[in-house]
C-alpha positions as CSV (number, residue, x, y, z in Angstrom):
1,M,47.8,81.7,122.7
2,V,48.5,84.8,120.6
3,N,45.4,87.1,120.5
4,V,47.2,90.3,119.5
5,S,48.7,90.8,116.0
6,I,50.6,93.9,115.0
7,V,50.0,93.9,111.2
8,G,51.7,95.9,108.5
9,A,48.9,97.3,106.2
10,G,51.2,97.9,103.3
11,P,51.6,101.3,101.4
12,G,48.0,102.0,100.5
13,D,46.7,99.7,97.9
14,P,44.4,97.4,99.8
15,E,45.6,94.5,97.7
16,L,49.2,95.0,98.9
17,I,48.5,93.7,102.4
18,T,49.9,90.2,103.0
19,V,47.7,87.1,102.8
20,K,48.3,86.6,106.5
21,G,47.5,90.2,107.3
22,R,44.2,90.0,105.5
23,R,43.3,86.7,107.1
24,L,43.9,88.2,110.5
25,L,41.8,91.3,109.7
26,E,38.9,89.0,108.6
27,A,39.1,87.1,111.8
28,A,39.6,90.0,114.2
29,D,37.1,91.0,116.9
30,V,38.9,94.3,117.5
31,I,40.9,96.4,115.0
32,I,42.9,99.4,116.1
33,Y,44.1,101.2,113.0
34,A,46.4,104.2,112.3
35,G,43.6,106.3,110.8
36,S,45.8,109.1,109.5
37,L,47.7,106.8,107.2
38,V,45.9,103.5,106.7
39,P,43.3,103.5,103.9
40,K,39.8,102.8,105.2
41,A,39.4,100.4,102.3
42,L,41.3,97.9,104.3
43,L,38.5,98.0,107.0
44,G,36.3,96.4,104.3
45,Y,38.0,93.1,105.2
46,A,36.7,93.3,108.8
47,R,33.8,91.0,109.6
48,E,30.4,92.3,110.6
49,G,30.3,93.3,114.3
50,C,34.0,93.9,114.5
51,E,34.9,96.7,117.0
52,I,37.0,99.3,115.2
53,H,39.1,102.1,116.8
54,N,41.0,104.9,115.0
55,S,44.2,105.4,116.9
56,A,44.9,108.8,115.3
57,S,43.1,110.4,118.2
58,M,44.3,107.9,120.9
59,S,47.2,108.0,123.3
60,L,49.5,105.0,123.9
61,P,47.8,104.3,127.3
62,E,44.4,104.4,125.6
63,V,45.5,102.0,122.9
64,L,47.0,99.6,125.5
65,E,43.8,99.8,127.5
66,V,41.7,98.7,124.6
67,I,44.1,95.8,123.8
68,E,44.3,94.6,127.4
69,K,40.5,94.7,128.0
70,S,40.0,92.9,124.7
71,V,42.5,90.2,125.5
72,E,40.9,89.7,128.9
73,A,37.6,89.1,127.2
74,G,39.2,86.5,124.9
75,K,38.9,88.7,121.8
76,K,41.3,88.7,118.8
77,V,43.0,92.0,118.3
78,V,44.7,93.4,115.2
79,R,46.8,96.6,115.6
80,L,47.0,97.8,112.0
81,H,50.0,100.0,111.1
82,T,50.9,101.6,107.8
83,G,53.5,100.1,105.5
84,D,55.8,97.8,107.5
85,P,55.5,98.5,111.2
86,S,59.2,98.1,111.9
87,I,60.0,101.3,110.0
88,Y,58.9,104.5,111.8
89,G,56.0,102.6,113.2
90,A,56.5,103.4,116.9
91,I,55.7,99.8,117.7
92,Q,58.6,99.0,120.1
93,E,57.0,100.9,122.9
94,Q,53.8,99.1,122.3
95,M,55.5,95.7,122.2
96,D,57.5,96.4,125.4
97,A,54.3,97.5,127.2
98,L,52.5,94.4,126.1
99,S,55.4,92.2,127.2
100,K,55.4,93.9,130.7
101,K,51.7,93.1,130.9
102,G,52.3,89.5,130.0
103,I,50.3,89.8,126.8
104,E,51.6,87.6,123.9
105,F,51.7,89.1,120.4
106,E,53.0,88.5,116.9
107,V,54.2,90.9,114.3
108,V,53.2,90.5,110.6
109,P,55.4,92.4,108.2
110,G,54.0,94.6,105.4
111,V,55.2,96.2,102.2
112,S,57.0,99.4,103.2
113,S,56.3,102.7,101.3
114,F,59.9,102.9,100.2
115,L,59.5,99.6,98.4
116,A,56.2,100.6,96.9
117,T,57.9,103.8,95.7
118,A,60.5,101.7,93.8
119,A,57.6,99.8,92.2
120,V,55.7,102.7,90.9
121,L,58.9,104.4,89.7
122,K,59.7,101.1,88.0
123,Q,63.2,101.4,89.4
124,E,65.7,99.1,91.0
125,Y,67.5,100.8,93.9
126,T,70.7,98.7,93.6
127,L,72.4,98.8,90.1
128,P,75.8,97.3,89.4
129,G,78.4,100.0,88.9
130,V,76.1,102.7,90.4
131,T,75.3,101.7,94.0
132,Q,74.8,98.6,96.0
133,T,73.5,100.3,99.1
134,V,70.1,101.7,100.2
135,I,69.9,104.2,103.1
136,I,66.5,104.6,104.8
137,T,66.4,107.7,106.9
138,R,64.6,110.9,107.7
139,N,65.5,114.6,108.2
140,E,65.6,115.9,111.8
141,G,62.3,117.4,112.9
142,R,60.7,117.1,116.3
143,T,62.3,113.6,116.5
144,A,66.0,114.1,117.0
145,V,68.5,112.4,114.7
146,P,72.0,111.4,116.0
147,D,74.8,113.6,114.6
148,R,76.4,110.6,112.8
149,E,73.1,110.1,110.9
150,K,72.4,113.6,109.8
151,L,71.6,113.8,106.0
152,K,74.9,115.7,105.4
153,S,76.9,112.8,106.9
154,L,74.9,110.1,105.0
155,A,75.2,111.9,101.7
156,A,78.9,111.3,101.6
157,H,78.2,107.7,100.6
158,K,76.2,108.8,97.5
159,A,74.1,105.7,97.8
160,T,70.4,105.4,97.0
161,M,68.7,107.3,99.8
162,C,65.0,106.9,100.7
163,I,63.9,109.8,102.9
164,F,60.8,109.4,105.0
165,L,58.8,112.1,106.8
166,S,60.7,115.0,105.4
167,I,58.8,116.6,102.5
168,S,57.8,119.6,104.5
169,M,61.5,120.4,105.0
170,L,62.5,119.8,101.4
171,E,64.6,122.9,101.0
172,E,66.6,122.0,104.1
173,V,66.9,118.4,102.8
174,V,68.3,119.5,99.5
175,A,70.8,121.8,101.1
176,E,72.1,119.1,103.4
177,L,72.4,116.5,100.7
178,I,74.4,118.9,98.4
179,A,76.6,120.0,101.3
180,G,77.3,116.4,102.1
181,G,78.5,115.4,98.7
182,Y,75.6,114.8,96.2
183,E,76.1,116.9,93.0
184,P,73.4,119.5,92.3
185,D,72.4,117.6,89.2
186,T,71.8,114.3,91.1
187,P,68.4,112.8,90.1
188,I,65.6,113.0,92.7
189,A,62.1,111.6,92.7
190,I,59.2,112.4,95.0
191,V,56.3,110.0,95.1
192,Q,53.2,111.2,96.9
193,R,50.9,108.4,98.2
194,A,52.5,105.6,96.4
195,T,49.9,103.0,95.2
196,W,47.0,105.1,96.4
197,P,44.4,106.2,93.7
198,E,45.7,109.8,94.1
199,Q,49.4,108.9,93.6
200,R,51.6,111.5,92.0
201,I,55.2,111.3,90.8
202,F,57.7,114.2,90.4
203,R,61.1,113.8,88.9
204,A,63.9,116.5,88.8
205,T,67.4,117.1,90.1
206,L,68.4,118.3,93.5
207,E,68.9,121.9,92.2
208,T,65.4,122.0,90.5
209,I,63.1,119.9,92.7
210,C,61.9,122.7,95.0
211,S,60.7,124.9,92.1
212,E,59.3,121.8,90.4
213,I,56.9,121.0,93.2
214,E,56.1,124.6,94.3
215,G,52.4,125.1,94.5
216,E,51.6,121.4,93.9
217,G,50.4,120.7,97.4
218,V,52.8,117.8,98.0
219,D,52.1,116.7,101.6
220,R,53.6,114.6,104.3
221,T,52.7,111.2,102.8
222,S,55.5,111.5,100.3
223,M,58.7,109.6,99.8
224,I,61.9,111.3,98.7
225,V,64.3,109.2,96.7
226,V,67.8,110.5,95.8
227,S,70.1,108.4,93.7
228,H,72.1,108.1,90.5
229,V,70.1,105.0,89.7
230,L,67.3,107.3,88.7
231,G,69.2,108.4,85.6
232,S,72.5,106.5,85.0
233,D,74.0,103.9,82.8
234,Y,74.7,100.7,84.7
235,E,76.5,97.4,84.3
236,L,74.4,94.3,83.6
237,S,74.1,91.9,86.5
238,R,76.5,89.0,86.4
239,L,73.8,86.7,87.8
240,Y,72.2,86.2,84.4
241,A,75.3,86.5,82.2
242,P,75.8,83.3,80.1
243,E,79.5,83.0,81.1
244,F,78.7,83.3,84.8
245,S,78.3,80.0,86.6
246,H,76.6,79.3,90.0
247,G,75.0,76.5,91.9
248,Y,72.1,76.2,89.5
249,R,73.7,76.8,86.1
250,D,76.9,76.1,84.4
251,A,78.7,78.8,82.5
252,K,78.3,78.8,78.7
253,K,81.1,79.9,76.4
């Protein structure tokens, strides 16, 4: 029997949690949530009497101890992570530890902030004739990045790049991207707290973005998107072209 659910909370808007994620929150006896990132509005789905822990001040052993004791007591546990837990969620170490303890668990995906960012920008990341690739990455900080994955190397592809956890290093990010191959006039967008009530959007180019956000108090909960899809002409998709046939539609002359 699965009593532990690792749930993606979505990007911020409480309505963007999945139906399954909300159902699990409503049924949980214990919720351990990433308090620095998960909006407290989601805790409104918790039933009366639910035991709630904010993991922002907890270590991994402390989180695991709460889970283990709860499971031993026959309680249902939700470990609530921001966005989709598989992206920069630090859940692998939790899952491995639970497996070693013989505790069964499930993972419920969520809407990642890079997808919520595309939604609020009203932007498709993959446009015909511009790019068909999305790179999800981060700049190197206290967490090391392999040499082959440094921004300068990835920039050579000139694909759409969604950069997490790097807004505090924006000048360095811009320098690496230009050095790697993006032109200085490449469009860039920064979305702070996508889908939150306090959401803010900044649009510029690589050469102007740093001055554009100077003094704006843009913090670590911001997504950086660099791509020519933000300001380019593109080819129409063949999928909906009248002369294009596929398994569900014949071509029309």
